[in-house]
mmCIF file of the N, C-alpha and C atoms, coordinates in Angstrom:
data_MODEL
# 
_entry.id   MODEL 
# 
loop_
_atom_site.group_PDB 
_atom_site.id 
_atom_site.type_symbol 
_atom_site.label_atom_id 
_atom_site.label_alt_id 
_atom_site.label_comp_id 
_atom_site.label_asym_id 
_atom_site.label_entity_id 
_atom_site.label_seq_id 
_atom_site.pdbx_PDB_ins_code 
_atom_site.Cartn_x 
_atom_site.Cartn_y 
_atom_site.Cartn_z 
_atom_site.occupancy 
_atom_site.B_iso_or_equiv 
_atom_site.pdbx_formal_charge 
_atom_site.auth_seq_id 
_atom_site.auth_comp_id 
_atom_site.auth_asym_id 
_atom_site.auth_atom_id 
_atom_site.pdbx_PDB_model_num 
ATOM 1   N N  . MET A 1 1  ? 12.274  14.215  -1.774  1.00 0.00 ? 1  MET A N  1 
ATOM 2   C CA . MET A 1 1  ? 13.179  13.002  -2.331  1.00 0.00 ? 1  MET A CA 1 
ATOM 3   C C  . MET A 1 1  ? 14.712  13.571  -2.572  1.00 0.00 ? 1  MET A C  1 
ATOM 4   N N  . THR A 1 2  ? 15.758  12.113  -2.062  1.00 0.00 ? 2  THR A N  1 
ATOM 5   C CA . THR A 1 2  ? 17.110  13.069  -1.897  1.00 0.00 ? 2  THR A CA 1 
ATOM 6   C C  . THR A 1 2  ? 16.915  13.516  -3.146  1.00 0.00 ? 2  THR A C  1 
ATOM 7   N N  . GLU A 1 3  ? 18.581  13.585  -3.482  1.00 0.00 ? 3  GLU A N  1 
ATOM 8   C CA . GLU A 1 3  ? 19.183  13.839  -5.203  1.00 0.00 ? 3  GLU A CA 1 
ATOM 9   C C  . GLU A 1 3  ? 19.104  11.829  -5.372  1.00 0.00 ? 3  GLU A C  1 
ATOM 10  N N  . GLU A 1 4  ? 20.375  11.680  -4.682  1.00 0.00 ? 4  GLU A N  1 
ATOM 11  C CA . GLU A 1 4  ? 20.404  9.687   -4.640  1.00 0.00 ? 4  GLU A CA 1 
ATOM 12  C C  . GLU A 1 4  ? 19.196  9.145   -4.863  1.00 0.00 ? 4  GLU A C  1 
ATOM 13  N N  . ILE A 1 5  ? 19.036  9.455   -4.247  1.00 0.00 ? 5  ILE A N  1 
ATOM 14  C CA . ILE A 1 5  ? 16.817  8.477   -4.483  1.00 0.00 ? 5  ILE A CA 1 
ATOM 15  C C  . ILE A 1 5  ? 16.519  9.076   -5.796  1.00 0.00 ? 5  ILE A C  1 
ATOM 16  N N  . LYS A 1 6  ? 16.558  10.268  -6.238  1.00 0.00 ? 6  LYS A N  1 
ATOM 17  C CA . LYS A 1 6  ? 16.180  10.336  -7.727  1.00 0.00 ? 6  LYS A CA 1 
ATOM 18  C C  . LYS A 1 6  ? 16.652  10.831  -8.940  1.00 0.00 ? 6  LYS A C  1 
ATOM 19  N N  . ASP A 1 7  ? 17.962  10.136  -8.596  1.00 0.00 ? 7  ASP A N  1 
ATOM 20  C CA . ASP A 1 7  ? 19.117  9.035   -9.183  1.00 0.00 ? 7  ASP A CA 1 
ATOM 21  C C  . ASP A 1 7  ? 19.483  8.257   -9.534  1.00 0.00 ? 7  ASP A C  1 
ATOM 22  N N  . GLN A 1 8  ? 18.164  7.702   -8.510  1.00 0.00 ? 8  GLN A N  1 
ATOM 23  C CA . GLN A 1 8  ? 18.539  5.817   -9.196  1.00 0.00 ? 8  GLN A CA 1 
ATOM 24  C C  . GLN A 1 8  ? 17.144  5.644   -10.081 1.00 0.00 ? 8  GLN A C  1 
ATOM 25  N N  . CYS A 1 9  ? 16.059  6.780   -9.647  1.00 0.00 ? 9  CYS A N  1 
ATOM 26  C CA . CYS A 1 9  ? 15.333  6.111   -10.339 1.00 0.00 ? 9  CYS A CA 1 
ATOM 27  C C  . CYS A 1 9  ? 14.779  7.496   -11.675 1.00 0.00 ? 9  CYS A C  1 
ATOM 28  N N  . GLN A 1 10 ? 14.576  7.144   -12.714 1.00 0.00 ? 10 GLN A N  1 
ATOM 29  C CA . GLN A 1 10 ? 14.902  7.970   -13.528 1.00 0.00 ? 10 GLN A CA 1 
ATOM 30  C C  . GLN A 1 10 ? 13.117  8.111   -14.648 1.00 0.00 ? 10 GLN A C  1 
ATOM 31  N N  . ASP A 1 11 ? 12.641  6.699   -14.338 1.00 0.00 ? 11 ASP A N  1 
ATOM 32  C CA . ASP A 1 11 ? 11.550  6.736   -14.129 1.00 0.00 ? 11 ASP A CA 1 
ATOM 33  C C  . ASP A 1 11 ? 9.893   7.415   -13.671 1.00 0.00 ? 11 ASP A C  1 
ATOM 34  N N  . PRO A 1 12 ? 9.269   7.741   -13.337 1.00 0.00 ? 12 PRO A N  1 
ATOM 35  C CA . PRO A 1 12 ? 8.826   8.507   -12.240 1.00 0.00 ? 12 PRO A CA 1 
ATOM 36  C C  . PRO A 1 12 ? 7.867   7.608   -10.912 1.00 0.00 ? 12 PRO A C  1 
ATOM 37  N N  . THR A 1 13 ? 7.655   6.085   -12.103 1.00 0.00 ? 13 THR A N  1 
ATOM 38  C CA . THR A 1 13 ? 7.682   5.524   -10.839 1.00 0.00 ? 13 THR A CA 1 
ATOM 39  C C  . THR A 1 13 ? 8.175   3.876   -11.334 1.00 0.00 ? 13 THR A C  1 
ATOM 40  N N  . GLN A 1 14 ? 7.912   2.791   -10.016 1.00 0.00 ? 14 GLN A N  1 
ATOM 41  C CA . GLN A 1 14 ? 8.610   1.988   -10.172 1.00 0.00 ? 14 GLN A CA 1 
ATOM 42  C C  . GLN A 1 14 ? 7.818   0.863   -9.352  1.00 0.00 ? 14 GLN A C  1 
ATOM 43  N N  . SER A 1 15 ? 8.252   0.225   -9.353  1.00 0.00 ? 15 SER A N  1 
ATOM 44  C CA . SER A 1 15 ? 7.968   -1.873  -9.141  1.00 0.00 ? 15 SER A CA 1 
ATOM 45  C C  . SER A 1 15 ? 7.977   -1.862  -8.593  1.00 0.00 ? 15 SER A C  1 
ATOM 46  N N  . ILE A 1 16 ? 6.704   -2.268  -6.862  1.00 0.00 ? 16 ILE A N  1 
ATOM 47  C CA . ILE A 1 16 ? 7.244   -2.921  -6.255  1.00 0.00 ? 16 ILE A CA 1 
ATOM 48  C C  . ILE A 1 16 ? 6.392   -4.247  -5.373  1.00 0.00 ? 16 ILE A C  1 
ATOM 49  N N  . THR A 1 17 ? 6.270   -5.333  -5.336  1.00 0.00 ? 17 THR A N  1 
ATOM 50  C CA . THR A 1 17 ? 5.978   -6.608  -5.033  1.00 0.00 ? 17 THR A CA 1 
ATOM 51  C C  . THR A 1 17 ? 5.935   -6.921  -3.165  1.00 0.00 ? 17 THR A C  1 
ATOM 52  N N  . ILE A 1 18 ? 4.711   -7.044  -2.681  1.00 0.00 ? 18 ILE A N  1 
ATOM 53  C CA . ILE A 1 18 ? 4.683   -7.616  -0.928  1.00 0.00 ? 18 ILE A CA 1 
ATOM 54  C C  . ILE A 1 18 ? 3.203   -7.730  -1.457  1.00 0.00 ? 18 ILE A C  1 
ATOM 55  N N  . ASP A 1 19 ? 3.596   -9.301  -0.202  1.00 0.00 ? 19 ASP A N  1 
ATOM 56  C CA . ASP A 1 19 ? 2.960   -9.865  -0.160  1.00 0.00 ? 19 ASP A CA 1 
ATOM 57  C C  . ASP A 1 19 ? 1.975   -9.350  1.407   1.00 0.00 ? 19 ASP A C  1 
ATOM 58  N N  . LEU A 1 20 ? 0.047   -9.136  0.735   1.00 0.00 ? 20 LEU A N  1 
ATOM 59  C CA . LEU A 1 20 ? -0.240  -8.769  2.200   1.00 0.00 ? 20 LEU A CA 1 
ATOM 60  C C  . LEU A 1 20 ? -1.069  -9.962  2.747   1.00 0.00 ? 20 LEU A C  1 
ATOM 61  N N  . PRO A 1 21 ? -1.416  -9.513  3.263   1.00 0.00 ? 21 PRO A N  1 
ATOM 62  C CA . PRO A 1 21 ? -2.567  -10.747 4.349   1.00 0.00 ? 21 PRO A CA 1 
ATOM 63  C C  . PRO A 1 21 ? -3.376  -10.296 3.774   1.00 0.00 ? 21 PRO A C  1 
ATOM 64  N N  . CYS A 1 22 ? -4.656  -11.833 3.374   1.00 0.00 ? 22 CYS A N  1 
ATOM 65  C CA . CYS A 1 22 ? -5.416  -12.387 2.134   1.00 0.00 ? 22 CYS A CA 1 
ATOM 66  C C  . CYS A 1 22 ? -6.822  -11.157 3.390   1.00 0.00 ? 22 CYS A C  1 
ATOM 67  N N  . PRO A 1 23 ? -6.848  -11.071 4.122   1.00 0.00 ? 23 PRO A N  1 
ATOM 68  C CA . PRO A 1 23 ? -8.484  -10.347 5.159   1.00 0.00 ? 23 PRO A CA 1 
ATOM 69  C C  . PRO A 1 23 ? -8.045  -8.769  4.599   1.00 0.00 ? 23 PRO A C  1 
ATOM 70  N N  . LEU A 1 24 ? -6.729  -8.136  4.759   1.00 0.00 ? 24 LEU A N  1 
ATOM 71  C CA . LEU A 1 24 ? -6.007  -6.836  4.351   1.00 0.00 ? 24 LEU A CA 1 
ATOM 72  C C  . LEU A 1 24 ? -6.891  -6.482  2.705   1.00 0.00 ? 24 LEU A C  1 
ATOM 73  N N  . ALA A 1 25 ? -5.823  -8.080  1.845   1.00 0.00 ? 25 ALA A N  1 
ATOM 74  C CA . ALA A 1 25 ? -5.757  -7.999  0.372   1.00 0.00 ? 25 ALA A CA 1 
ATOM 75  C C  . ALA A 1 25 ? -7.593  -7.570  -0.179  1.00 0.00 ? 25 ALA A C  1 
ATOM 76  N N  . GLU A 1 26 ? -8.250  -8.242  0.455   1.00 0.00 ? 26 GLU A N  1 
ATOM 77  C CA . GLU A 1 26 ? -9.725  -8.604  0.686   1.00 0.00 ? 26 GLU A CA 1 
ATOM 78  C C  . GLU A 1 26 ? -10.372 -7.057  0.509   1.00 0.00 ? 26 GLU A C  1 
ATOM 79  N N  . ARG A 1 27 ? -9.986  -6.211  1.760   1.00 0.00 ? 27 ARG A N  1 
ATOM 80  C CA . ARG A 1 27 ? -10.269 -4.839  2.204   1.00 0.00 ? 27 ARG A CA 1 
ATOM 81  C C  . ARG A 1 27 ? -9.785  -3.734  1.278   1.00 0.00 ? 27 ARG A C  1 
ATOM 82  N N  . VAL A 1 28 ? -8.705  -3.770  0.730   1.00 0.00 ? 28 VAL A N  1 
ATOM 83  C CA . VAL A 1 28 ? -8.506  -2.936  -0.624  1.00 0.00 ? 28 VAL A CA 1 
ATOM 84  C C  . VAL A 1 28 ? -9.402  -2.819  -1.827  1.00 0.00 ? 28 VAL A C  1 
ATOM 85  N N  . GLU A 1 29 ? -9.356  -4.726  -2.405  1.00 0.00 ? 29 GLU A N  1 
ATOM 86  C CA . GLU A 1 29 ? -10.549 -5.101  -3.246  1.00 0.00 ? 29 GLU A CA 1 
ATOM 87  C C  . GLU A 1 29 ? -12.026 -4.664  -3.651  1.00 0.00 ? 29 GLU A C  1 
ATOM 88  N N  . ARG A 1 30 ? -12.679 -4.963  -1.731  1.00 0.00 ? 30 ARG A N  1 
ATOM 89  C CA . ARG A 1 30 ? -13.894 -4.601  -1.958  1.00 0.00 ? 30 ARG A CA 1 
ATOM 90  C C  . ARG A 1 30 ? -13.507 -1.935  -2.002  1.00 0.00 ? 30 ARG A C  1 
ATOM 91  N N  . TYR A 1 31 ? -12.782 -1.975  -1.345  1.00 0.00 ? 31 TYR A N  1 
ATOM 92  C CA . TYR A 1 31 ? -12.498 -0.530  -1.683  1.00 0.00 ? 31 TYR A CA 1 
ATOM 93  C C  . TYR A 1 31 ? -12.584 0.280   -2.320  1.00 0.00 ? 31 TYR A C  1 
ATOM 94  N N  . ALA A 1 32 ? -11.606 0.069   -3.127  1.00 0.00 ? 32 ALA A N  1 
ATOM 95  C CA . ALA A 1 32 ? -11.264 0.143   -4.862  1.00 0.00 ? 32 ALA A CA 1 
ATOM 96  C C  . ALA A 1 32 ? -12.467 -0.057  -5.749  1.00 0.00 ? 32 ALA A C  1 
ATOM 97  N N  . LYS A 1 33 ? -13.263 -1.346  -5.372  1.00 0.00 ? 33 LYS A N  1 
ATOM 98  C CA . LYS A 1 33 ? -14.406 -1.897  -6.612  1.00 0.00 ? 33 LYS A CA 1 
ATOM 99  C C  . LYS A 1 33 ? -16.030 -0.395  -5.863  1.00 0.00 ? 33 LYS A C  1 
ATOM 100 N N  . LYS A 1 34 ? -15.570 -1.100  -4.418  1.00 0.00 ? 34 LYS A N  1 
ATOM 101 C CA . LYS A 1 34 ? -17.004 0.033   -4.200  1.00 0.00 ? 34 LYS A CA 1 
ATOM 102 C C  . LYS A 1 34 ? -17.252 2.123   -4.582  1.00 0.00 ? 34 LYS A C  1 
ATOM 103 N N  . ASN A 1 35 ? -15.195 1.861   -5.342  1.00 0.00 ? 35 ASN A N  1 
ATOM 104 C CA . ASN A 1 35 ? -14.707 3.531   -4.968  1.00 0.00 ? 35 ASN A CA 1 
ATOM 105 C C  . ASN A 1 35 ? -14.210 3.620   -7.061  1.00 0.00 ? 35 ASN A C  1 
ATOM 106 N N  . GLY A 1 36 ? -14.659 2.538   -7.458  1.00 0.00 ? 36 GLY A N  1 
ATOM 107 C CA . GLY A 1 36 ? -14.889 2.873   -9.326  1.00 0.00 ? 36 GLY A CA 1 
ATOM 108 C C  . GLY A 1 36 ? -13.250 3.157   -9.685  1.00 0.00 ? 36 GLY A C  1 
ATOM 109 N N  . THR A 1 37 ? -11.835 2.079   -8.507  1.00 0.00 ? 37 THR A N  1 
ATOM 110 C CA . THR A 1 37 ? -10.863 2.867   -9.074  1.00 0.00 ? 37 THR A CA 1 
ATOM 111 C C  . THR A 1 37 ? -10.627 1.580   -9.040  1.00 0.00 ? 37 THR A C  1 
ATOM 112 N N  . ASP A 1 38 ? -9.092  1.671   -9.000  1.00 0.00 ? 38 ASP A N  1 
ATOM 113 C CA . ASP A 1 38 ? -8.236  0.237   -9.071  1.00 0.00 ? 38 ASP A CA 1 
ATOM 114 C C  . ASP A 1 38 ? -7.311  -0.423  -7.405  1.00 0.00 ? 38 ASP A C  1 
ATOM 115 N N  . VAL A 1 39 ? -7.284  -1.294  -7.006  1.00 0.00 ? 39 VAL A N  1 
ATOM 116 C CA . VAL A 1 39 ? -6.013  -1.952  -6.516  1.00 0.00 ? 39 VAL A CA 1 
ATOM 117 C C  . VAL A 1 39 ? -5.020  -0.587  -5.817  1.00 0.00 ? 39 VAL A C  1 
ATOM 118 N N  . ALA A 1 40 ? -4.174  -0.371  -7.497  1.00 0.00 ? 40 ALA A N  1 
ATOM 119 C CA . ALA A 1 40 ? -2.964  -0.203  -7.353  1.00 0.00 ? 40 ALA A CA 1 
ATOM 120 C C  . ALA A 1 40 ? -3.345  1.547   -6.884  1.00 0.00 ? 40 ALA A C  1 
ATOM 121 N N  . ALA A 1 41 ? -4.240  2.570   -7.520  1.00 0.00 ? 41 ALA A N  1 
ATOM 122 C CA . ALA A 1 41 ? -4.904  3.355   -6.215  1.00 0.00 ? 41 ALA A CA 1 
ATOM 123 C C  . ALA A 1 41 ? -4.647  3.511   -5.450  1.00 0.00 ? 41 ALA A C  1 
ATOM 124 N N  . VAL A 1 42 ? -5.400  2.607   -4.589  1.00 0.00 ? 42 VAL A N  1 
ATOM 125 C CA . VAL A 1 42 ? -6.066  2.953   -3.143  1.00 0.00 ? 42 VAL A CA 1 
ATOM 126 C C  . VAL A 1 42 ? -4.468  2.377   -2.470  1.00 0.00 ? 42 VAL A C  1 
ATOM 127 N N  . LEU A 1 43 ? -3.998  1.155   -2.662  1.00 0.00 ? 43 LEU A N  1 
ATOM 128 C CA . LEU A 1 43 ? -2.617  1.131   -2.247  1.00 0.00 ? 43 LEU A CA 1 
ATOM 129 C C  . LEU A 1 43 ? -1.475  2.474   -2.196  1.00 0.00 ? 43 LEU A C  1 
ATOM 130 N N  . ILE A 1 44 ? -0.982  2.874   -3.360  1.00 0.00 ? 44 ILE A N  1 
ATOM 131 C CA . ILE A 1 44 ? -0.961  4.319   -3.504  1.00 0.00 ? 44 ILE A CA 1 
ATOM 132 C C  . ILE A 1 44 ? -1.387  5.485   -2.090  1.00 0.00 ? 44 ILE A C  1 
ATOM 133 N N  . GLU A 1 45 ? -2.872  5.911   -2.459  1.00 0.00 ? 45 GLU A N  1 
ATOM 134 C CA . GLU A 1 45 ? -3.539  7.061   -1.473  1.00 0.00 ? 45 GLU A CA 1 
ATOM 135 C C  . GLU A 1 45 ? -3.183  6.563   -0.239  1.00 0.00 ? 45 GLU A C  1 
ATOM 136 N N  . ALA A 1 46 ? -3.417  4.913   0.010   1.00 0.00 ? 46 ALA A N  1 
ATOM 137 C CA . ALA A 1 46 ? -2.966  4.437   2.140   1.00 0.00 ? 46 ALA A CA 1 
ATOM 138 C C  . ALA A 1 46 ? -1.095  4.705   2.258   1.00 0.00 ? 46 ALA A C  1 
ATOM 139 N N  . LEU A 1 47 ? -0.768  4.710   1.006   1.00 0.00 ? 47 LEU A N  1 
ATOM 140 C CA . LEU A 1 47 ? 0.897   4.934   1.908   1.00 0.00 ? 47 LEU A CA 1 
ATOM 141 C C  . LEU A 1 47 ? 1.466   6.293   1.724   1.00 0.00 ? 47 LEU A C  1 
ATOM 142 N N  . ASP A 1 48 ? 0.843   6.894   1.080   1.00 0.00 ? 48 ASP A N  1 
ATOM 143 C CA . ASP A 1 48 ? 1.266   8.323   0.718   1.00 0.00 ? 48 ASP A CA 1 
ATOM 144 C C  . ASP A 1 48 ? 0.507   8.955   1.961   1.00 0.00 ? 48 ASP A C  1 
ATOM 145 N N  . GLY A 1 49 ? -0.786  8.538   2.413   1.00 0.00 ? 49 GLY A N  1 
ATOM 146 C CA . GLY A 1 49 ? -1.211  9.051   3.550   1.00 0.00 ? 49 GLY A CA 1 
ATOM 147 C C  . GLY A 1 49 ? -0.620  8.519   4.988   1.00 0.00 ? 49 GLY A C  1 
ATOM 148 N N  . PHE A 1 50 ? -0.310  7.882   4.463   1.00 0.00 ? 50 PHE A N  1 
ATOM 149 C CA . PHE A 1 50 ? 0.624   6.954   6.011   1.00 0.00 ? 50 PHE A CA 1 
ATOM 150 C C  . PHE A 1 50 ? 2.032   7.830   5.527   1.00 0.00 ? 50 PHE A C  1 
ATOM 151 N N  . LEU A 1 51 ? 3.174   8.047   5.320   1.00 0.00 ? 51 LEU A N  1 
ATOM 152 C CA . LEU A 1 51 ? 3.622   8.172   5.491   1.00 0.00 ? 51 LEU A CA 1 
ATOM 153 C C  . LEU A 1 51 ? 3.644   9.535   5.209   1.00 0.00 ? 51 LEU A C  1 
ATOM 154 N N  . ARG A 1 52 ? 2.653   10.687  4.700   1.00 0.00 ? 52 ARG A N  1 
ATOM 155 C CA . ARG A 1 52 ? 2.967   12.221  4.734   1.00 0.00 ? 52 ARG A CA 1 
ATOM 156 C C  . ARG A 1 52 ? 2.859   12.513  6.273   1.00 0.00 ? 52 ARG A C  1 
ATOM 157 N N  . LYS A 1 53 ? 1.995   11.342  7.419   1.00 0.00 ? 53 LYS A N  1 
ATOM 158 C CA . LYS A 1 53 ? 1.250   11.861  8.608   1.00 0.00 ? 53 LYS A CA 1 
ATOM 159 C C  . LYS A 1 53 ? 2.692   11.705  8.982   1.00 0.00 ? 53 LYS A C  1 
ATOM 160 N N  . GLN A 1 54 ? 3.586   10.710  8.628   1.00 0.00 ? 54 GLN A N  1 
ATOM 161 C CA . GLN A 1 54 ? 4.731   10.141  10.066  1.00 0.00 ? 54 GLN A CA 1 
ATOM 162 C C  . GLN A 1 54 ? 6.007   11.299  9.452   1.00 0.00 ? 54 GLN A C  1 
ATOM 163 N N  . GLY A 1 55 ? 5.738   12.570  8.193   1.00 0.00 ? 55 GLY A N  1 
ATOM 164 C CA . GLY A 1 55 ? 6.494   13.196  8.324   1.00 0.00 ? 55 GLY A CA 1 
ATOM 165 C C  . GLY A 1 55 ? 7.631   12.815  8.105   1.00 0.00 ? 55 GLY A C  1 
# 
């Protein structure tokens, strides 16, 4: 994380609202329920994994 971005986010979390296509939202909800977690955790893990692969 660059110093500029780090300075903008004093809190280690930030709220972002996105609109997902209904079929994707349903898949995420099913996955979360099946794995005993919540939707936010699934989305965080998926986004983190995707971004790590991008370098």
